C-alpha positions as CSV (number, residue, x, y, z in Angstrom):
1,X,-30.0,-134.0,94.9
2,X,-29.0,-131.5,97.1
3,X,-30.6,-129.0,95.2
4,X,-34.3,-130.3,95.3
5,X,-33.8,-130.8,98.8
6,X,-32.7,-127.1,99.5
7,X,-35.6,-126.4,97.5
8,X,-37.8,-128.4,99.2
9,X,-36.6,-126.9,103.0
10,X,-36.9,-123.9,101.2
11,X,-40.2,-124.2,100.7
12,X,-41.4,-126.7,103.7
13,X,-38.7,-125.9,106.3
14,X,-37.8,-129.6,107.2
15,X,-38.3,-132.7,105.5
16,X,-40.5,-135.0,107.4
17,X,-40.6,-138.2,104.2
18,X,-39.1,-139.8,101.7
19,X,-40.5,-141.6,99.1
20,X,-38.3,-144.1,97.2
21,X,-40.3,-145.0,94.1
22,X,-38.9,-145.3,90.5
23,X,-38.4,-147.8,88.1
24,X,-37.4,-148.9,84.3
25,X,-37.3,-152.4,83.3
26,X,-37.3,-153.4,79.4
27,X,-38.1,-156.9,78.8
28,X,-35.1,-158.3,77.7
29,X,-33.1,-161.5,79.2
30,X,-29.9,-161.1,80.5
31,X,-28.5,-162.7,77.6
32,X,-29.6,-160.0,75.5
33,X,-29.4,-157.4,78.3
34,X,-25.7,-155.2,77.2
35,X,-23.9,-154.0,79.7
36,X,-24.6,-150.1,79.1
37,X,-29.0,-151.2,79.7
38,X,-28.0,-153.6,83.2
39,X,-26.1,-149.8,84.1
40,X,-28.9,-147.7,83.5
41,X,-31.5,-149.6,85.0
42,X,-29.0,-150.4,88.5
43,X,-28.9,-146.9,88.6
44,X,-32.8,-145.6,87.5
45,X,-34.0,-148.2,90.0
46,X,-31.4,-148.4,93.1
47,X,-28.9,-146.0,93.0
48,X,-31.4,-143.9,93.2
49,X,-32.9,-145.3,96.1
50,X,-29.4,-145.1,97.6
51,X,-28.6,-141.8,96.5
52,X,-31.9,-139.7,97.8
53,X,-31.9,-141.9,101.2
54,X,-27.9,-140.6,101.8
55,X,-29.0,-137.1,100.7
56,X,-32.3,-136.6,103.3
57,X,-31.1,-138.2,106.3
58,X,-28.7,-135.4,107.6
59,X,-31.5,-133.3,107.6
60,X,-34.2,-135.7,109.1
61,X,-31.3,-136.1,111.6
62,X,-31.6,-132.3,112.2
63,X,-35.1,-132.4,113.0
64,X,-35.4,-135.1,114.9
65,X,-36.5,-137.5,112.5
66,X,-38.5,-139.3,109.8
67,X,-40.0,-141.8,107.9
68,X,-38.3,-143.1,104.8
69,X,-40.5,-145.4,102.8
70,X,-38.6,-147.5,99.6
71,X,-41.0,-149.4,96.9
72,X,-39.5,-153.0,95.4
73,X,-41.5,-154.9,93.7
74,X,-42.9,-158.1,93.2
75,X,-40.3,-158.8,91.1
76,X,-38.2,-159.0,94.2
77,X,-39.3,-162.4,95.1
78,X,-40.1,-163.8,91.4
79,X,-38.0,-163.3,88.9
80,X,-39.1,-163.3,85.3
81,X,-36.9,-164.2,82.3
82,X,-37.6,-162.0,80.6
83,X,-36.8,-158.5,83.0
84,X,-33.4,-160.1,84.8
85,X,-32.4,-156.9,85.7
86,X,-35.2,-155.1,86.8
87,X,-35.7,-158.6,89.6
88,X,-32.0,-158.2,90.4
89,X,-32.4,-154.2,90.9
90,X,-35.3,-154.4,92.8
91,X,-34.7,-157.3,94.6
92,X,-31.7,-154.5,96.2
93,X,-34.1,-151.9,97.0
94,X,-36.0,-155.3,99.5
95,X,-32.8,-155.9,100.5
């Protein structure tokens, strides 16, 4: 993240907006989801939001503010039995 942020600042001077819009899923019930698969989805869908947000906040504060937009999913509200890890991760983004 730090390299990407520095490249952005080098080219555009500052960061005004961050849009966290990423997600992976898999069509598996929670019983069929391995711990590694669960962790992979949480890392991609939830931890990435944390890492990106944490990385840009100091730069936005330095420049007087900015906007951070986190996109979740309807799965944040409605659980799907065949994609429990995705639903949980997007629920975390919503909160």
